[in-house]
Structure formats: C-alpha cells, structure tokens
Backbone as a chain_set.jsonl record, in Angstrom:
{"seq": "XXXXXXXXXXXXXXXXXXXXXXXXXXXXXXXXXXXXXXXXXXXXXXXXXXXXXXXXXXXXXXXXXXXXXXXXXXXXXXXXXXXXXXXXXXXXXXXXXXXXXXXXXXXXXXXXXXXXXXXXXXXXXXXXXXXXXXXXXXXXXXXXXXXXXXXXXXXXXXXXXXXXX", "coords": {"N": [[-151.839, 58.092, 193.7], [-152.436, 57.267, 191.13], [-149.933, 57.414, 189.9], [-148.549, 55.303, 191.094], [-150.067, 53.137, 190.249], [-149.659, 53.384, 187.493], [-146.892, 52.973, 187.446], [-146.795, 50.297, 188.355], [-148.161, 49.091, 186.256], [-146.447, 49.682, 184.086], [-144.074, 48.388, 184.971], [-145.056, 45.763, 185.083], [-145.675, 45.4, 182.385], [-143.105, 45.626, 181.266], [-141.88, 43.382, 182.442], [-143.444, 41.383, 181.268], [-142.797, 41.778, 178.562], [-140.039, 41.184, 178.66], [-140.108, 38.458, 179.486], [-141.493, 37.386, 177.296], [-139.624, 37.914, 175.293], [-137.471, 36.342, 176.184], [-138.636, 33.804, 175.93], [-139.062, 33.725, 173.135], [-136.417, 33.956, 172.162], [-135.294, 31.611, 173.286], [-136.856, 29.671, 171.993], [-135.952, 29.932, 169.426], [-133.077, 29.795, 169.519], [-132.405, 28.207, 171.688], [-132.823, 25.468, 171.515], [-131.374, 22.466, 170.256], [-129.839, 22.009, 166.986], [-130.735, 19.639, 165.877], [-133.169, 19.189, 167.218], [-134.586, 21.333, 166.28], [-135.021, 20.598, 163.729], [-133.16, 21.125, 161.755], [-131.072, 19.455, 161.171], [-130.837, 16.042, 160.336], [-130.657, 13.41, 162.484], [-128.138, 10.866, 162.37], [-128.657, 7.508, 162.365], [-127.821, 4.198, 163.363], [-128.274, 1.433, 161.207], [-131.036, -0.662, 161.871], [-131.668, -3.21, 161.134], [-129.627, -5.142, 160.89], [-127.066, -7.594, 161.452], [-124.185, -7.77, 163.303], [-121.185, -9.442, 163.353], [-118.467, -9.757, 165.197], [-115.253, -10.783, 164.52], [-112.596, -12.98, 165.589], [-109.396, -11.564, 165.7], [-107.422, -13.017, 164.508], [-108.594, -14.506, 162.585], [-109.406, -14.444, 159.302], [-112.081, -12.845, 157.604], [-114.284, -14.98, 155.857], [-114.945, -14.458, 153.133], [-113.077, -12.709, 152.157], [-110.685, -12.607, 149.806], [-107.892, -12.468, 149.801], [-105.844, -13.606, 151.366], [-103.15, -14.406, 151.077], [-101.913, -12.031, 150.499], [-101.961, -10.447, 152.725], [-100.362, -8.581, 155.253], [-98.056, -9.613, 157.755], [-98.146, -9.49, 161.354], [-99.527, -7.013, 161.826], [-101.498, -4.219, 162.982], [-104.748, -4.885, 163.519], [-107.705, -3.278, 162.927], [-110.392, -3.589, 162.468], [-112.548, -6.34, 162.052], [-114.868, -8.151, 160.786], [-118.178, -9.516, 160.073], [-121.154, -8.564, 158.452], [-124.543, -8.978, 158.334], [-127.597, -8.625, 156.53], [-130.87, -8.252, 157.699], [-133.159, -7.464, 156.405], [-132.563, -7.943, 153.755], [-132.132, -10.889, 152.872], [-129.341, -13.01, 152.311], [-127.527, -11.072, 151.629], [-124.387, -10.116, 152.503], [-121.741, -8.552, 154.234], [-118.269, -8.481, 154.383], [-115.54, -7.5, 156.279], [-112.247, -6.302, 156.715], [-109.957, -4.367, 158.36], [-106.843, -2.793, 158.629], [-103.681, -1.564, 159.903], [-101.112, -0.726, 157.83], [-97.71, -1.525, 157.006], [-96.674, -0.829, 154.693], [-96.496, 1.571, 151.987], [-99.046, 3.862, 150.713], [-98.994, 3.826, 147.897], [-97.596, 1.395, 147.387], [-99.383, -0.551, 148.462], [-101.665, -0.059, 146.891], [-100.779, -0.762, 144.322], [-100.237, -3.507, 144.698], [-102.843, -4.571, 145.377], [-104.374, -3.803, 143.169], [-103.121, -5.201, 141.096], [-103.626, -7.777, 142.04], [-106.464, -7.902, 141.768], [-106.782, -7.658, 138.951], [-105.487, -10.0, 138.103], [-107.018, -12.057, 139.087], [-109.635, -12.473, 138.198], [-111.386, -10.349, 138.737], [-113.354, -7.558, 137.829], [-112.483, -4.289, 137.466], [-114.387, -1.652, 138.45], [-114.277, 1.009, 139.238], [-111.829, 3.454, 140.159], [-109.81, 5.378, 142.395], [-107.354, 7.763, 142.681], [-105.584, 9.572, 144.675], [-103.273, 11.741, 146.443], [-102.916, 10.834, 149.195], [-104.809, 8.875, 149.325], [-106.288, 6.017, 148.015], [-108.495, 4.056, 146.107], [-110.321, 1.152, 145.125], [-112.915, -0.331, 143.294], [-114.381, -3.304, 142.607], [-115.859, -6.052, 140.74], [-117.168, -9.381, 140.465], [-117.64, -11.4, 137.521], [-120.343, -12.293, 137.412], [-121.624, -10.469, 138.955], [-122.146, -11.095, 141.597], [-120.529, -10.56, 143.682], [-118.918, -7.852, 145.242], [-116.003, -5.933, 145.587], [-114.448, -3.746, 147.636], [-111.727, -1.741, 148.057], [-109.914, 0.286, 150.09], [-107.356, 2.51, 150.635], [-105.499, 4.495, 152.739], [-103.629, 7.309, 154.006], [-103.003, 8.642, 157.139], [-102.948, 12.036, 157.799], [-101.737, 13.183, 159.997], [-100.543, 11.2, 161.757], [-99.322, 9.691, 159.855], [-99.755, 7.041, 159.388], [-100.644, 4.193, 157.497], [-103.675, 3.005, 156.423], [-105.56, 0.168, 155.589], [-108.494, -0.923, 154.092], [-110.437, -3.593, 153.514], [-113.209, -4.717, 151.936], [-115.774, -6.924, 151.204], [-118.729, -7.482, 149.488], [-121.394, -9.7, 149.316], [-123.925, -10.993, 147.325], [-126.228, -13.338, 147.504]], "CA": [[-152.248, 56.743, 193.499], [-152.348, 56.953, 189.715], [-148.521, 57.215, 189.552], [-148.172, 53.975, 191.542], [-150.716, 52.195, 189.343], [-148.946, 53.495, 186.218], [-145.59, 52.321, 187.628], [-147.047, 48.855, 188.377], [-148.517, 48.706, 184.884], [-145.236, 49.773, 183.278], [-143.203, 47.311, 185.418], [-145.673, 44.513, 184.641], [-145.511, 45.362, 180.941], [-141.678, 45.37, 181.022], [-141.638, 41.968, 182.792], [-144.094, 40.591, 180.235], [-141.982, 41.895, 177.347], [-138.803, 40.429, 178.891], [-140.442, 37.031, 179.451], [-141.812, 37.057, 175.905], [-138.349, 37.918, 174.578], [-136.729, 35.137, 176.599], [-139.315, 32.662, 175.298], [-138.785, 33.761, 171.685], [-134.989, 33.646, 171.968], [-135.103, 30.192, 173.592], [-137.475, 28.835, 170.973], [-135.129, 30.014, 168.204], [-131.678, 29.438, 169.721], [-132.184, 27.38, 172.86], [-132.903, 24.04, 171.205], [-130.301, 22.048, 169.363], [-130.181, 22.001, 165.575], [-131.503, 18.427, 165.613], [-134.53, 19.379, 167.7], [-135.255, 22.346, 165.441], [-135.256, 20.024, 162.423], [-132.186, 21.573, 160.779], [-130.246, 18.307, 160.831], [-131.451, 14.745, 160.612], [-129.64, 12.585, 163.162], [-127.77, 9.634, 161.716], [-128.826, 6.377, 163.27], [-127.329, 2.953, 162.82], [-129.35, 0.567, 160.687], [-131.538, -1.541, 162.91], [-131.944, -4.524, 160.609], [-128.387, -5.834, 160.535], [-126.401, -8.356, 162.52], [-122.74, -7.606, 163.215], [-120.455, -10.525, 163.993], [-117.056, -9.42, 165.358], [-114.441, -11.991, 164.427], [-111.288, -13.022, 166.211], [-108.483, -10.859, 164.807], [-106.555, -13.981, 163.822], [-109.394, -15.197, 161.582], [-109.788, -13.602, 158.168], [-113.444, -13.111, 157.161], [-114.22, -16.039, 154.856], [-115.098, -14.0, 151.747], [-111.954, -11.863, 151.747], [-109.911, -13.584, 149.056], [-106.504, -12.034, 149.635], [-105.083, -14.054, 152.514], [-101.725, -14.448, 150.784], [-101.403, -10.661, 150.366], [-102.028, -9.735, 154.003], [-99.105, -8.419, 155.984], [-97.97, -10.271, 159.071], [-97.882, -8.641, 162.515], [-100.074, -5.648, 161.68], [-102.578, -3.879, 163.89], [-106.055, -5.055, 162.875], [-108.617, -2.338, 163.574], [-111.766, -4.083, 162.306], [-112.579, -7.676, 161.475], [-116.228, -8.583, 161.075], [-119.146, -9.755, 159.017], [-122.428, -7.899, 158.712], [-125.608, -9.537, 157.508], [-128.834, -7.841, 156.497], [-132.097, -8.99, 158.003], [-134.129, -7.068, 155.385], [-132.169, -8.492, 152.477], [-131.448, -12.176, 153.092], [-128.355, -13.35, 151.292], [-126.575, -9.987, 151.484], [-123.446, -10.132, 153.614], [-120.539, -7.722, 154.055], [-117.104, -8.973, 155.111], [-114.597, -6.376, 156.352], [-111.009, -6.375, 157.477], [-109.207, -3.123, 158.293], [-105.592, -2.913, 159.368], [-102.637, -0.572, 159.69], [-100.098, -1.346, 156.988], [-96.336, -1.052, 157.086], [-96.345, -0.418, 153.326], [-97.029, 2.879, 151.6], [-100.297, 3.861, 149.966], [-98.677, 3.398, 146.528], [-97.279, -0.046, 147.365], [-100.621, -1.319, 148.669], [-102.526, 0.126, 145.724], [-100.204, -1.569, 143.232], [-100.437, -4.924, 145.051], [-104.231, -4.961, 145.293], [-104.834, -3.636, 141.784], [-102.58, -6.361, 140.363], [-104.392, -8.952, 142.477], [-107.807, -7.88, 141.145], [-106.649, -7.935, 137.519], [-105.011, -11.357, 137.879], [-107.872, -13.047, 139.746], [-111.001, -12.495, 137.689], [-112.203, -9.223, 139.164], [-113.451, -6.435, 136.892], [-112.404, -3.014, 138.21], [-115.443, -0.732, 138.019], [-113.822, 2.382, 139.431], [-110.639, 3.618, 140.993], [-109.516, 6.73, 142.815], [-105.936, 7.89, 142.965], [-105.166, 10.856, 145.223], [-101.987, 11.654, 147.101], [-102.956, 10.02, 150.395], [-105.977, 8.022, 149.294], [-106.529, 5.231, 146.809], [-109.576, 3.076, 146.292], [-110.693, 0.319, 143.985], [-114.174, -1.048, 143.397], [-114.365, -4.37, 141.588], [-116.945, -7.021, 140.814], [-117.015, -10.633, 139.743], [-118.379, -11.367, 136.261], [-121.778, -12.495, 137.61], [-122.084, -9.387, 139.862], [-122.562, -11.629, 142.896], [-119.606, -10.076, 144.687], [-118.255, -6.553, 145.051], [-114.812, -5.816, 146.429], [-114.055, -2.35, 147.822], [-110.441, -1.63, 148.694], [-109.586, 1.669, 150.359], [-106.029, 2.654, 151.252], [-105.329, 5.915, 153.052], [-102.599, 7.673, 154.968], [-103.419, 9.671, 158.085], [-102.08, 13.199, 157.578], [-101.028, 13.533, 161.22], [-99.7, 10.097, 162.212], [-98.715, 9.094, 158.642], [-100.015, 5.601, 159.33], [-101.401, 3.781, 156.338], [-104.784, 2.128, 156.776], [-106.119, -0.582, 154.465], [-109.847, -1.411, 154.352], [-110.867, -4.584, 152.532], [-114.619, -5.037, 152.17], [-116.423, -7.701, 150.153], [-120.19, -7.615, 149.609], [-121.868, -10.852, 148.551], [-125.369, -11.117, 147.115], [-126.512, -14.748, 147.129]], "C": [[-152.098, 56.33, 192.054], [-150.914, 56.694, 189.303], [-148.104, 55.807, 189.934], [-148.786, 52.926, 190.627], [-150.031, 52.212, 187.981], [-147.584, 52.795, 186.292], [-145.769, 50.789, 187.644], [-147.363, 48.341, 186.98], [-147.279, 48.66, 184.011], [-144.269, 48.633, 183.659], [-143.743, 45.966, 184.947], [-145.507, 44.322, 183.138], [-144.059, 45.033, 180.569], [-141.367, 43.894, 181.319], [-142.244, 41.066, 181.726], [-143.288, 40.626, 178.93], [-140.689, 41.088, 177.485], [-139.065, 38.928, 178.809], [-140.769, 36.564, 178.03], [-140.532, 36.977, 175.084], [-137.514, 36.692, 174.897], [-137.335, 33.903, 175.934], [-138.996, 32.602, 173.804], [-137.326, 33.379, 171.409], [-134.734, 32.164, 172.231], [-135.68, 29.315, 172.492], [-136.677, 28.853, 169.68], [-133.74, 29.432, 168.436], [-131.45, 28.425, 170.828], [-132.22, 25.892, 172.593], [-131.784, 23.694, 170.238], [-130.8, 22.051, 167.921], [-131.019, 20.784, 165.219], [-132.953, 18.621, 166.005], [-135.299, 20.405, 166.872], [-135.484, 21.837, 164.035], [-134.257, 20.471, 161.357], [-131.295, 20.432, 160.312], [-131.012, 17.035, 161.158], [-130.381, 13.893, 161.286], [-129.396, 11.302, 162.38], [-127.906, 8.511, 162.727], [-128.315, 5.126, 162.567], [-128.505, 2.136, 162.289], [-129.757, -0.436, 161.757], [-131.695, -2.99, 162.432], [-130.692, -5.229, 160.102], [-127.883, -6.621, 161.762], [-124.909, -8.236, 162.286], [-122.096, -8.74, 164.003], [-118.978, -10.154, 164.023], [-116.265, -10.717, 165.377], [-113.144, -11.865, 165.2], [-110.3, -12.4, 165.215], [-107.541, -11.799, 164.042], [-107.284, -14.718, 162.707], [-109.841, -14.202, 160.515], [-111.246, -13.888, 157.811], [-113.421, -13.979, 155.906], [-114.275, -15.538, 153.408], [-113.95, -13.119, 151.279], [-110.911, -12.768, 151.104], [-108.401, -13.35, 149.014], [-105.586, -12.463, 150.767], [-103.569, -14.005, 152.255], [-101.099, -13.045, 150.701], [-101.3, -9.925, 151.708], [-100.668, -9.721, 154.689], [-99.178, -9.137, 157.32], [-97.705, -9.214, 160.138], [-98.322, -7.183, 162.329], [-101.186, -5.471, 162.699], [-103.892, -3.976, 163.12], [-107.059, -4.187, 163.64], [-110.086, -2.743, 163.429], [-111.715, -5.42, 161.595], [-113.955, -8.242, 161.75], [-117.014, -8.94, 159.825], [-120.451, -9.088, 159.432], [-123.451, -8.522, 157.77], [-126.868, -8.684, 157.622], [-130.019, -8.73, 156.802], [-133.146, -8.696, 156.91], [-133.855, -7.703, 154.035], [-131.409, -9.806, 152.689], [-130.494, -12.468, 151.953], [-127.326, -12.258, 151.039], [-125.686, -9.952, 152.735], [-122.232, -9.282, 153.26], [-119.443, -8.307, 154.957], [-116.045, -7.888, 155.102], [-113.401, -6.726, 157.211], [-110.277, -5.063, 157.268], [-107.96, -3.314, 159.136], [-104.663, -1.76, 159.046], [-101.495, -1.265, 158.964], [-98.726, -0.729, 157.236], [-95.867, -0.578, 155.711], [-96.984, 0.947, 153.032], [-98.378, 2.738, 150.892], [-100.054, 3.348, 148.547], [-98.406, 1.895, 146.446], [-98.543, -0.898, 147.497], [-101.525, -1.232, 147.451], [-102.054, -0.761, 144.572], [-100.463, -3.06, 143.482], [-101.886, -5.354, 144.846], [-104.806, -4.796, 143.889], [-104.368, -4.796, 140.925], [-103.357, -7.61, 140.737], [-105.753, -9.016, 141.781], [-107.718, -8.258, 139.677], [-106.309, -9.388, 137.252], [-105.941, -12.446, 138.424], [-109.342, -12.922, 139.392], [-111.935, -11.418, 138.199], [-112.198, -8.149, 138.084], [-113.456, -5.147, 137.698], [-113.432, -2.047, 137.619], [-115.025, 0.728, 138.17], [-112.576, 2.387, 140.306], [-110.468, 5.099, 141.288], [-108.052, 6.782, 143.202], [-105.632, 9.329, 143.374], [-103.872, 10.667, 145.986], [-101.993, 10.678, 148.281], [-104.145, 9.079, 150.463], [-106.09, 7.323, 147.951], [-107.711, 4.31, 147.119], [-109.846, 2.353, 144.973], [-112.043, -0.312, 144.28], [-114.195, -2.033, 142.261], [-115.536, -5.313, 141.807], [-116.542, -8.289, 140.095], [-117.916, -10.553, 138.504], [-119.892, -11.491, 136.435], [-122.397, -11.458, 138.546], [-122.536, -9.902, 141.224], [-121.687, -11.116, 144.029], [-119.052, -8.718, 144.285], [-117.122, -6.45, 146.052], [-114.424, -4.343, 146.469], [-112.75, -2.35, 148.61], [-110.134, -0.151, 148.864], [-108.272, 1.716, 151.134], [-105.821, 4.133, 151.503], [-104.219, 6.109, 154.051], [-103.119, 8.815, 155.833], [-102.43, 10.833, 157.962], [-101.317, 13.631, 158.821], [-100.034, 12.43, 161.626], [-98.894, 9.457, 161.082], [-98.834, 7.583, 158.611], [-100.919, 5.291, 158.158], [-102.43, 2.751, 156.762], [-105.308, 1.47, 155.501], [-107.455, -1.145, 154.91], [-110.231, -2.336, 153.205], [-112.297, -4.977, 152.853], [-115.168, -5.776, 150.954], [-117.897, -7.787, 150.483], [-120.607, -8.791, 148.733], [-123.377, -10.818, 148.522], [-125.639, -12.544, 146.629], [-127.878, -14.877, 146.551]], "O": [[-151.692, 55.207, 191.757], [-150.672, 55.845, 188.446], [-147.373, 55.165, 189.18], [-148.132, 51.947, 190.266], [-149.841, 51.156, 187.377], [-147.167, 52.12, 185.351], [-144.989, 50.068, 187.021], [-146.885, 47.281, 186.575], [-147.079, 47.697, 183.271], [-143.707, 47.983, 182.777], [-142.984, 45.123, 184.468], [-145.232, 43.216, 182.673], [-143.818, 44.244, 179.655], [-140.675, 43.235, 180.542], [-141.621, 40.084, 181.322], [-143.125, 39.596, 178.276], [-140.283, 40.393, 176.553], [-138.328, 38.205, 178.139], [-140.366, 35.477, 177.619], [-140.374, 36.07, 174.267], [-136.923, 36.078, 174.009], [-136.604, 33.051, 175.429], [-138.692, 31.532, 173.277], [-137.046, 32.571, 170.524], [-134.02, 31.523, 171.46], [-135.064, 28.324, 172.101], [-136.719, 27.89, 168.915], [-133.269, 28.643, 167.618], [-130.372, 27.833, 170.892], [-131.686, 25.119, 173.388], [-131.31, 24.549, 169.49], [-132.003, 22.089, 167.661], [-131.907, 20.864, 164.37], [-133.863, 18.275, 165.251], [-136.525, 20.342, 166.779], [-136.073, 22.541, 163.215], [-134.479, 20.226, 160.171], [-130.816, 20.442, 159.178], [-131.746, 16.973, 162.145], [-129.312, 13.678, 160.716], [-130.318, 10.724, 161.804], [-127.333, 8.566, 163.815], [-128.37, 5.014, 161.342], [-129.595, 2.153, 162.862], [-128.91, -0.987, 162.46], [-131.838, -3.897, 163.252], [-130.692, -5.832, 159.029], [-128.23, -6.341, 162.909], [-124.416, -8.558, 161.205], [-122.42, -8.966, 165.169], [-118.303, -10.224, 162.996], [-116.563, -11.632, 166.145], [-112.656, -10.759, 165.435], [-110.366, -12.684, 164.019], [-106.938, -11.404, 163.044], [-106.664, -15.476, 161.961], [-110.561, -13.245, 160.798], [-111.628, -15.054, 157.719], [-112.627, -13.74, 154.996], [-113.683, -16.17, 152.533], [-113.869, -12.813, 150.089], [-110.316, -13.606, 151.781], [-107.708, -14.005, 148.235], [-104.641, -11.746, 151.095], [-102.803, -13.604, 153.13], [-99.882, -12.903, 150.822], [-100.626, -8.9, 151.807], [-99.937, -10.712, 154.699], [-100.243, -9.245, 157.927], [-97.112, -8.172, 159.859], [-97.58, -6.251, 162.638], [-101.744, -6.442, 163.21], [-104.113, -3.225, 162.17], [-107.236, -4.345, 164.848], [-110.93, -2.28, 164.196], [-110.94, -5.613, 160.658], [-114.197, -8.765, 162.838], [-116.584, -8.706, 158.695], [-120.802, -9.055, 160.611], [-123.242, -8.582, 156.558], [-127.158, -8.104, 158.668], [-130.161, -9.818, 156.243], [-133.923, -9.576, 156.54], [-134.775, -7.971, 153.263], [-130.178, -9.821, 152.683], [-130.793, -12.211, 150.787], [-126.355, -12.48, 150.316], [-126.163, -9.784, 153.857], [-121.76, -9.295, 152.123], [-119.669, -8.586, 156.134], [-115.679, -7.397, 154.034], [-113.514, -7.347, 158.267], [-110.002, -4.679, 156.131], [-108.004, -3.913, 160.21], [-104.836, -1.066, 158.044], [-100.975, -2.277, 159.434], [-98.607, 0.434, 157.622], [-94.79, 0.006, 155.583], [-97.885, 1.4, 153.739], [-98.79, 1.638, 150.523], [-100.821, 2.525, 148.047], [-98.913, 1.209, 145.559], [-98.746, -1.846, 146.737], [-102.092, -2.24, 147.028], [-102.862, -1.431, 143.927], [-100.864, -3.784, 142.57], [-102.143, -6.38, 144.217], [-105.65, -5.59, 143.475], [-105.133, -5.319, 140.115], [-103.71, -8.411, 139.872], [-106.143, -10.064, 141.267], [-108.492, -9.089, 139.203], [-106.789, -9.961, 136.274], [-105.675, -13.634, 138.238], [-110.205, -13.237, 140.211], [-113.154, -11.559, 138.103], [-111.157, -7.864, 137.492], [-114.342, -4.937, 138.526], [-113.356, -1.675, 136.448], [-115.368, 1.573, 137.344], [-112.316, 1.46, 141.073], [-110.921, 5.958, 140.531], [-107.57, 5.942, 143.963], [-105.447, 10.198, 142.523], [-103.419, 9.535, 146.158], [-101.147, 9.786, 148.345], [-104.46, 8.545, 151.527], [-106.001, 7.947, 146.894], [-107.888, 3.856, 148.25], [-109.626, 2.879, 143.882], [-112.285, -0.777, 145.394], [-114.049, -1.662, 141.096], [-116.124, -5.374, 142.887], [-115.677, -8.27, 139.22], [-118.839, -9.739, 138.449], [-120.65, -10.867, 135.692], [-123.574, -11.563, 138.891], [-123.248, -9.194, 141.936], [-122.053, -11.221, 145.2], [-118.755, -8.479, 143.115], [-117.262, -6.829, 147.215], [-114.104, -3.759, 145.433], [-112.684, -2.9, 149.709], [-110.097, 0.589, 147.881], [-108.109, 1.045, 152.153], [-105.951, 4.943, 150.585], [-103.897, 5.218, 154.837], [-103.611, 9.822, 155.325], [-101.217, 10.63, 158.014], [-100.342, 14.374, 158.713], [-98.845, 12.689, 161.813], [-97.905, 8.767, 161.328], [-98.095, 6.915, 157.887], [-101.851, 6.04, 157.862], [-102.094, 1.744, 157.385], [-105.477, 2.124, 154.471], [-107.555, -1.767, 155.968], [-110.335, -1.902, 152.057], [-112.569, -5.513, 153.927], [-115.041, -5.312, 149.82], [-118.278, -8.12, 151.605], [-120.23, -8.876, 147.565], [-124.031, -10.64, 149.549], [-125.32, -12.902, 145.496], [-128.291, -15.976, 146.181]]}, "num_chains": 1, "name": "protein.A"}
C-alpha cells in the first residue's frame, strides 16, 4: 500500500512541477513583447484631423506648383490639422518622380534659395536627400525629402509644409 501511495505522491509532485514549469515558461515567453512591457506600441495621434485631398488639387500651402512634374503617381495628398494646437497645419504631397534624386534636390534647393526660404539643414546621401527650410518669421517650415527605392529604383519626393498661425 505504501508503494502505491508513494507512487501517487511522486506522480502528483511531477504533475505539479510540470504545471508550474509550464506556467513559468508561459509567463516569460508566452506573452508578446508589448504585453510584457518590453516595447511601447506606437499609436496614431488622436487629436488630429486628416483631410485627404483630390490628387489633382495641390495642398494650398505647398508653394512649388510650377516645379511639380506632370503625369506622376501621387502617393499622398493631404492636410493635417492639430486639435490640441489650433493654428498648426501640415500640408503634404508625395509623388513618384521621373527625375533622379540629384535633379530633384538641385531643383528644390534652388527654389528655396530664390524664394525667401532659409535652409536650416540639409542631408545629402547617395539615395536620400532632404532639406529643411523656414520663412524669416518662422511661421512656416518646409521639409523636402527625396529618396530612391533600392529595389524598384523609383524616386519618391515628399513635400511637407508646416504652418504655425
């Protein structure tokens, strides 16, 4: 009788150890990194209004209408306004260019210099160029990013103007 009781005790103990092990392993590895607090999930800002524009209509604050290429694929065309910061609006137009990264960079840099924009910073890498400029009164910021996809070799141009009224 004692052997059977000892076997039951040993089997029960083994089951308890296995269940405890499963619980410990699950609590360490079974939950996602987000649930374990290792990563903070990125959430979209809740206090903005996005207005998608017709692709044929240039956002009103983008000042380079004469420089835009004809018959290009427009990938983004919108305005974003902040509810928390009244008077702050972002105007964005993104498109696929038929020109090279260098050609676009030269065109937009010349435009900024000739039209009263002060270039605050620039980045010049092989497949990426960017310009950040401001108006003299700091009421407007213009961010121009030009990049070439390393796989498709398509050149993307991102024109973004931020206005603080």
